[in-house]
C-alpha positions in Angstrom: -14.7 -1.0 1.1 -13.6 -3.6 3.5 -10.0 -3.8 4.8 -9.2 -7.2 3.2 -10.2 -5.9 -0.2 -8.0 -2.8 0.4 -5.1 -5.0 1.5 -5.4 -7.2 -1.6 -5.5 -4.2 -4.0 -2.6 -2.5 -2.3 -0.5 -5.6 -2.4 -1.3 -6.1 -6.1 -0.4 -2.6 -7.0 2.8 -2.7 -5.0 3.8 -6.1 -6.4 3.3 -5.0 -10.0 5.5 -1.9 -9.5 8.0 -3.1 -7.0 9.2 -6.5 -8.3 10.9 -7.5 -5.1 7.5 -8.1 -3.5 5.6 -11.4 -4.0 2.1 -11.3 -5.5 -0.8 -12.8 -3.6 -1.2 -15.3 -6.5 2.5 -16.3 -6.1 3.2 -19.4 -4.1 6.0 -17.5 -2.4 3.5 -15.1 -0.8 2.2 -17.9 1.5 3.3 -16.9 5.0 4.8 -13.6 3.8 4.3 -10.9 6.4 2.9 -8.1 4.2 1.6 -6.1 7.2 5.0 -5.6 8.7 7.0 -5.4 5.5 8.9 -2.1 5.3 8.9 -0.5 1.9 12.2 1.4 2.2 14.8 0.0 1.9 13.7 -3.6 2.0 11.4 -3.4 -1.1 12.9 -0.4 -2.8 15.2 2.5 -2.1 14.2 4.3 -5.3 12.1 7.3 -4.4 10.7 7.5 -8.0 9.3 4.0 -7.5 7.6 5.2 -4.3 6.2 8.3 -6.1 4.8 6.1 -8.9 3.2 3.7 -6.4 1.7 6.6 -4.5 0.1 7.9 -7.7 -1.2 4.4 -8.5 -2.7 4.1 -5.1 -4.3 7.5 -5.2 -5.9 6.7 -8.6 -7.1 3.3 -7.4 -8.6 4.5 -4.1 -9.5 8.2 -4.9 -7.4 9.5 -1.9 -4.5 11.8 -1.6 -1.4 11.0 0.4 -0.7 14.8 0.8 2.4 15.2 2.9 3.6 11.7 3.6 4.1 9.1 0.9 4.2 5.4 1.4 7.5 4.5 2.9 7.7 7.8 4.8 7.4 8.4 8.5 4.3 6.8 9.8 3.8 4.8 6.6 6.9 2.7 6.6 5.1 -0.6 6.3 2.6 -2.0 3.9 0.2 -2.5 6.9 0.4 1.2 7.8 -0.4 2.1 4.1 -3.4 -0.2 4.3 -4.5 1.4 7.6 -4.1 4.9 6.2 -6.2 4.1 3.1 -8.9 2.3 5.1 -9.2 5.3 7.5 -9.4 7.7 4.6 -12.1 5.7 2.8 -14.1 5.2 6.0 -14.0 9.0 6.6 -15.3 9.5 3.1 -18.3 7.2 3.6 -21.6 9.1 4.0 -23.2 8.8 7.4 -26.4 6.7 7.5 
C-alpha cells in the first residue's frame, strides 16, 4: 500500500472519530498541515478517544501498535502515525 493511500485512510479514520480534525473532503482541509498536527492535546486530550482510534487503525491496516499508541512518545503527530503504519506494512510485504 502506498504512503498516500495510508495517509488518506488514516486522516479519514481520525477525522471520523476526532471531530476537531478536518476531513480531506472538507474545504477547511486545504492547506491544513496533517503531517505535523499533534494528536494530544490539540486534537483530543481524551485517552479513550485515542484507544478507539488505535483499534480502528489496527483493524483497517492489520497492524498492532503494541506499546505506543497514537499520540504517545514517538507518535505524537499524524505524520508519525502514518510513517509507523507505512513501515509496518512494508515489513509485512513478501520479498520478491
